N, C-alpha and C positions, 0 to 999 in steps of 0.2 A: 047652201053654197058648198062647193067642193074645195077641201083644203089643198094648199100647194104641195107638190110632191117633195118628199125629203130626199136631199142629195146625200146618198150613202157614201159615194166616192169621196166627196169632200170631207165627210166626217172621218172616214178612215185615214185620209191624208192628215187631217188635223190631229188625230190620235197618234199617228206615227211620228209627226213632227214634235208633239208634246213629249212622247216617250224618249225621243232622241235628245231633246233639250234637257229632260230630267236626268238622262244618263250622263250627259256632259256636265251638268251641275254637280252630280255625284262625284264624277271624276275630278272636278275642280276642287271640291271640298276635301276629298280624301288626300292626305299628304302622301307624297311619293315615298316609296319604300327605299331606305338607305341602308347601306351595308355597315354594320357595326365593326369597325376595325380595332376598337379599343381592346377587345378581348384577345386580339392576336398577340402572341408573345414575341417580343423583339429579341432577337438573338444578337449578342455582342459580336463585334467583328473578331474573327479568329486571330489570335496572336501570331505574328509571323515568326518563323523559325529563326533563332539567333544565328544559325549558320548561314541563313540566306540574307541576313542584313548586310548591307554594303558598308564596309569600314570607312571611316572618314578619310577623305583624300587630302585634308589639310596637313601641314607640317606638324609633327609631334615634337614637343619640347621635352628634353630630358632634364631632370632636376640636377642642378649644379652640385658637384661633389666638393664638399668642404675639406680641403687638404690642410687646413690650418690646425696644428696640434694645440691641444689645451696648454695653458701655462704650466700646469703641474707636470706635463710630460716633456717639456722642453729641457734640454741638457745644457748645463752651463759649461763654459770653456775655462779650464784651469791650466795655466802654464806652469806645470810642475811635474817633474819626473822623480821626485823623492819617494814616491810610493813604491818604487822598486825596492828600496831598502826595507820597507815594511813587508812587502811580499816575500822577501828573502828569508824572513824568520820562520814561517811555517815550512818552507822548503828545507831550511837548515835542520829543523827538528825531524822532519821526515827522513832526511838523509842519515841523521844520527840513529834513528830506529832501525832502518834497513841495514846500515853499516854495522850496527851492533849484532844483529842476527847473522850477517855474513861473516863477521869476525869469529863468532862462536863456531859456526860450521867449519870455517877454515882451520881453526885451532884443532878441532876434533879430527879433521882429516889429517893434519900433520902428526898428531899423536898416533893415529892408526898406522900411518906410514912408518913411523919409527918403531912401533911394536912389531911390524912385519919385517924389520931388518934395515930400517933407515938410519940407524945409528945416531939418532938425534939431530940429523941434518934437516930433516923436514920440519921439525918443531922449531929449530933455530931460524929457518927461513921464514916460517909463518910469523914468528914473534917479531922479526925485523919488519915485515910488511905491516903488521899491526901497529908497531911503534911509529912508523912513518905516517900511517893513516890517522892515528890519534893526534899526532903533532900537527898535521895539516888541518884536521878538524878543529883543534884547539885554536890555531891561529885564525881560522875563519870565524870562529866564535868570538875571539877577542876583537877582531875588526867589526863584526856585526854588533857587538855590545855597545860600540860607539855610534855606528851608523844608524842603528834602529831608533834610539831616542832622538838623535838629531834629524833623521829623515822624517819621522812621524811629526816632529815639531814643525819643521819647515813646510811639509806638505799640508798639514792642518792649517797653518797660517795662510798659505796660498789659497786654500779652499774658503777660508773665512773671509778673505778680502775679495773674493770673486762674487759673481751674481748668483751663486748657487743657493738653493733653499736651505742648505745645512750650514750652520755656523759653529764649527767645532772649536773647543777651547784648546788652543795649541799648548799652553803651559801645563794644563791638566794632563794631556796626553803625553807630554814629555816626562812628567813625574811618574805616571803610571808605567810607562815603558821602561824607564830606568830602574824602578823598583822591581819590576818583573824579571829583569835581567839579573839583578844582583841576588834576589831572594829565591828565585826558582830555576836559575840556569836555563832560561829560555822556555821552560815548560809553560808558564803562564804567559810568556811573551807571545807565543803562538796564538793564544786565545785573544789577547789584546789586538794583535795584528789582524786576525781574521775579522774581528768585530769592526775595526776601523775600515778595512777594505770593503766590507759589506755596506757600511754607511756611506762611504765615498761612492761606491757604485750606484747606490740609490739616488744620490744627489747629482752626480756628475756623469755617470755612465761608464766610467773607466776606473778600475779595470773591469 
């Protein structure tokens, strides 16, 4: 018997179909290629220029200025003008020093005039002026020897009864002022007066 003819075309088609199906299966099994983005370096956003930043448009509040003075800087009010008598003591001493120098210069000038032919008139006139000046200065010192102790006592009493931070002993200042006048002829009185005025200025602000 003769064998049936082999269909070559069908076999080739079957082989082509099988290869195509195998290729598709291979494609289905192989995972798709993906891009690894993890290795990419992320750059931080660039900082904006401070000059380009938009300033806030809202209202800006200024801190309130505290105009209240501390309690230590407040000045008390003292209704007393007796410190003028205290302040007159250093001025009196200064006038005495300047007046003494002026008196010596004036006396020497009178002597020089008399030596040059003044016949003693210049010296007599200078002595008269010096006597008047000394008498006036002595009267002022006599009045001040009473006003100074009384003034420093009354003013210290007024400061002590006020709301000032300083509480001076009025009787003690009276005794010290009187002793300085009697024992030192206002030499130590100027020191006492200046010290009292300094303490008064620190507590009251006057003078």
